[in-house]
N, C-alpha and C positions, 0 to 999 in steps of 0.2 A: 096061459095071457101067449105067453111064448111061443109056445107053441101054434100057436095059431097063425104066426111070422108066415108072409106067403114068398118066397122070391123072385114067383111067376110075376106075384101082386106087384112087385118089386120093380120090377121089368118092366112092364107094362108103363107104369109109374111114371117111367122116367122116357121111354118113347115117346109116350102123347107130349108130356114137359118139353124134346125136343119139338117137334109137331110143330111148334107155336111161331119153327122160326128162330128170331128173337124173342127176349125176354131183357130188354135192355130198361132200364127205369126209364128212361126217355123214349120206349118207341110209341107208338101206335095205339094206342089203349080202346076206337071203336072197332074195327077189323076183327070183323066177327072167326076169322082163322090164326093173323098174325100176330105178334106183340102182347106187349107185356099186359094188356085190359085182357084182353081171349084169353091167357091164361090166368090170370087173378078167377074171373066167372068158370074157370071148371074145375082149376080149383076150391071154388065155396060150394059146387051141382055138388062135387064128391064129397063135403065135409055134409048134401043136404041127406044127403041117400045114408051116409051112413046114421047119423038122425033120426032113417027118418025108419031104419033098420034097428036100431038099440030103442024104438022105442017114443021116440023125439024128443029125445032128451039134452040129445045134445046144441046149442044157440049158435051156429052160425051168423057169420058176417063180416062185410071189407069192412073195413074202421080206417077211414079216408081220411084226410089230415091231405094239404096243399102249400106248398111249398116254394119260393118264391126262390131265382136267379140268384144265386151263390156266391161267383165269379172265381166258380173253381169245378167241380162238378155236376153245377141244375145249372144253366143257360139260360130255360124257360122256362115260365111263372105253372109247376106241375102239379097235377092231383096224382098224391098218391096214395095205397090204397094196401095193408096189413091184413092178410083172407085171418079170417079166427074162426077157432071151432071151439065151445067154452063149454063144457061140464061141469053143470052146476053138483059142490058138494050134497048132502043127503042129510049131512050135519046140519042144522040152523046157527048153535056153537061154535060151530069147527069154521073159521075163518081165512083160514090155511088157503096158501096156492100156491099151485108149480105147474109155470110151465118146459113149453119141449117148443125149441123154434129149428127154423132150415128157413132159404132165405131163393126169394122163388125168379130172380132177377142174373138175368146175366153179362158175358161184356166178350169179347176179341179186343187186341195188344192194345187197342184206342181204347180208351174206358169212355170216351165221345163217342163215338162210331156207334149208333142207335139203328141203321139201314143193316150191315151186313149180318149175316146165319150168326145167330153165338148162339147155339146146340146150350148148350150149356149141364150134362149131363150130371156132370158129379160136380162140376161146381154151380147151383147147388143145386139138380137136380137131390142128388143124394140124402141127401139133409129134409128137401123138401119129400121127395119118398120117405122118411126113416117118417116127415110128422102124419102121413096121411096117412099109413096102416094103421100106427099108435095108434092115433082117433080112429080106424076101422074099429082096432079091433077091441080097446079100451072103454070104446061107446056105448057094448052093450053089458058091463057091467056100472056096479052101484063102488061109486065110494066114499069119506065123509064128509072132506075138502073139494075146493074145487081144485080143476083140472082145467089147463088153456094149450090147444093146440095148433100151432099159427107161421105159417106161412109172409113175412118180412120181405118186404121191398124197401131199395135202394140202400143192400149194404157195400157195393160195389161201387154207391155216390158215398161213400163215408159214413154209412150204419145209422140211414139216415129211419127208416124204417122202423127199429129198437129203438135207435135214442125217443123216439115218439114212445112207443110203446111206453119206455121203459121210467120216462119222462111220464107220463100217464098214468102208472099202475104210483109212483111218488105222489102224487097231485092230490090220485085218491083215495093215499094209506090203501092199497093192498098189500093183505098182509107175504107178501110175497119168501117162499122159505128157500127156494131151488131153486132155478134156471135153467136150464139142459138147453142146448147148441151146439145143433149139427154140419156142418160144413166142411166137405169134400170128404164122406168117411166112406166112399164105393169104389177104390181103388187098390187092390193088393198092389200092386204092380210099382213099383218107382220107378226114374226117372230112371237112373240103369238097370241095362235087360237084366242083370243079377239080382236083384234087391223082389225080391217076390216074398212077400210073408203076412199069409191068409190069418194068423193065427193072431195077432195085435194089434191095439185101437188105443192110437193116444187119448190124451183127455188132461188138459191145461185148467190151472188152476193160479188164480193170482194168492199170493204171500202175506204181504202188507195190502190191507186191504183203501183203496183205492179213495176210499170219504176215512180216514183213519184222523181223530183229536187227539190232539194232544195229550190226553190226559190215557190214551188208546194207547199210542204210543209210547212210551213210557210207561206204563206197566208192560205191552210189546216185552219192549227190551231189559227189564224188569226176570223177568219169567222165560227169553228165549223164545217167546213165545212167533219166529215167524214161520214156525211149519205147519201153524193153523186154528188160521183162518178160517172163517165160514164156512167159506170159498173150497179152500185145501180139502176138507172137512167130507163139505158133499163131496169132493172126485176121491178121496179115498174111502166114499159110503160106498159110489160108479163102480168102483176095483171094486171090495169084499161080493157088493149086490150083481155082479154084472158076471161076474165069475162063476158064481153056483149059480147062474138061474141058466149058463154056456155053457156046458164045458167043453172045455182045450182054446177058449178064445180068452185070454188076457189082456186084461189094464193095463194099459204102460201107462204109469203117473209123473207126468212130468210139471217140473215145478220153476214152470211163467203162466204168465196169463194167456199169453197164446207164443205160437212161435215164433219162431226168433225176430221176434225189430216187425213183428207182425199185430193186426190186432184180428177180432172178427163180434156178431153180432152179439154174446153176452157183454166183455166191453161195458156198452152203456148202464149195462144193469147191476156191473161193478159199480162205476161207476154213481149209482145211484142207493150203492151200500144194498146192495141187493146179492149172494151165496148166487154165483154164475158160474158157467163149467163151457170148455169146447169142449167138444172129438171132433177129432182129425186122424186121419188113416195114416195108417206105419212111416209110410214112403211114397215121398207125392213125390206123381211125375207132372214134370215142369211144360212138359212137348205137347199134354192134353188139357192147359189148364190159362184162358186170358191168354189165349194165339190164333189167331187170322186162320182160315182153316185154306190150310195149304197140305203140298209138296216138299221140299229140301232133303236135295241129298239121297234120296230113298227111299225119308221119312219121314211118317202123317201128322201132320197136326191140328190139332183139337179136340174140344172138349164133345165129340162123341159117344152115345151110348155102347157101342161093344167096348168100346175100353172099361164098364165099371164090371165087376167082378157079385155078382146077381145069392149068391150064396153069401158072400163076407158079405154084401150091406144086409141080409138080413140076421147073421153075426149081429151085427155091430145096431144093430133096431131092438134085437133083443136084450144087450146091456138094458141100449136105454131106456125100455120100454123096463123092466123088471128095475130097473133105480124107481126111476118117476112110478109107478106104480106099490111097489115097500115105504115106500117111503108117505101117501099116500093115506096105505091102511094105517099103517102105525098112527099112535098117537102126537098129536102135541113134545117137542125136546120142553124139559127139566124145564125154573128155570129159577134163578137167585140160587147157581148155583158155585158152592165155596169147598173151598180148602183151606180149614182150621190150623192157622200159627200161629195161637196163645203158648203151643207150650212145645221144649225143644225133643225131639221126639224122631224116635228110626222107622215110626209108624206114617201112618196117611190118614185123618181122617174127615170123612169130607160128611157138607150138607145138601138141603136141594132142598125147591119150592115145590107143586101140582107144577104139570102144564097151564100154562094163561088161556088157553081154549083150546074145546073141544070135548071129546071122554075121558073118563077117568085114567089111566094105564093100566094095565091087571099089575107091571112091577116094574123094577126097573134096571137097569145096565152098566154096574163101571169095568171101562174098558181102560187097557194098564200097558204100556206098552212101555221099552227103550230111548232113551235120546236118540239113537240117534239109527232108528225101526223107522222105515215107510208107516207100515199099518201098524194095526192094532192086532198085539200076539197074545191076550191071555181079557180072561175079559167074568164077572164075578158079579152072581144075578144076586137082585134085591127085594124084600122087600120090604116098606118104609120111606123115611126119608134121609136115609144119614146112614153113610157103610165105617167101620172103622178095619180099614185093613194093614196086615205084617211087611208093609211096603213099604222104602222110603223116597219119599217124594226131591228126598237129591237127587236118586238115580233111574226116576221113571216119570217122563205124564202120563194123568191121569185126563178119565173123561166119563160122560155121565150120560145115558139117553135110555127118553123112556119105551115102557113094551110092550104090547098088546094078548092078550091074550094065544095067538098063532103064533106069536113072537117076530109078529113083524118090528123095527125098527128105531124109535123118532133117531135125524140124523145128531150126534155127541155135540156135550157143551162141555168146556173146555172151564176150570172152574178160578175163581177169582182164589184173592186172597184173601183170609178172614179172623176176627177174631175171635 
């Protein structure tokens, strides 16, 4: 699947998105060629083409909702829409959901300027192109659980579309196991001329869950588990899997929920208690982000498609696809994972139960790393629901994942102390 991703198609998609002039959330919805409405309809039509090519299994819709003026970044009553393509799972017993997103809307310097040209090629045409290309390739395949490909609206007006979708997922009790947000993922050149890095992409993840309860906080402090939240495990998984399937491309783990003092469409999902991360290019170029189209002192400003590195974007799409597909093909994660503490010992005894949803795993793997290591360092394949390892829980961090016959692994689960 990673090999099917096309840099040329990503480029064509971004140029088409730019052709709508502006995709500002408050721009025209009726015009056939300009504005957010025309862009939404085009993405929907493309999703429907992918569905037809894949046998009609991809379910496509504009998920609409209405916003009233909020006194901040919405000044008129506005009909919003997230353009969604859902690939239902083939296993009725597997209720897991994985989501990948990019935001469809664009802006210039004034966040309320809905009429000026706002190309939004990289912010976030690149993220939408990632979602579309993943939907095109993956809709031809079958996965046991449900995949959702979505171009959300309203990110620039305060994460409105993703906020709506996250609350809807919670209200409908979706079992969202992982959410991948792509925002500004297409430019390998940074703001400074000497910053050029086509071989790295950043993944941001929260350390302390946004909805952490007092009991969970107490356990986190007791275990010093600030670096092992569900979102951080998802980021770690993306690094391992992305680098495996996109050789030479490095996923840089960033221990922040997002860039310094900023946020993105994964944030509402974190707030609802879901594991969610953000992918972003290594070095942003701020002359091509949130800028009126102009030239100053010989330097061009504006988010135009000629500043996107489409081969770099292809690799970032591959990281996303490898992560989502590997998780979706894997069994669900084990449940009630515990580390036994009844006896003082330099060994580590673990126990767990089978996944609560989907098929039975072929086996399990215990992951181990030093407390100072950002990534898992050793792996111990296990048959059954227990493990007894000659390594001290004082010195290492452990987790357990479920595995299928082909080696696809679930997200790892950190053990709780049990007697």
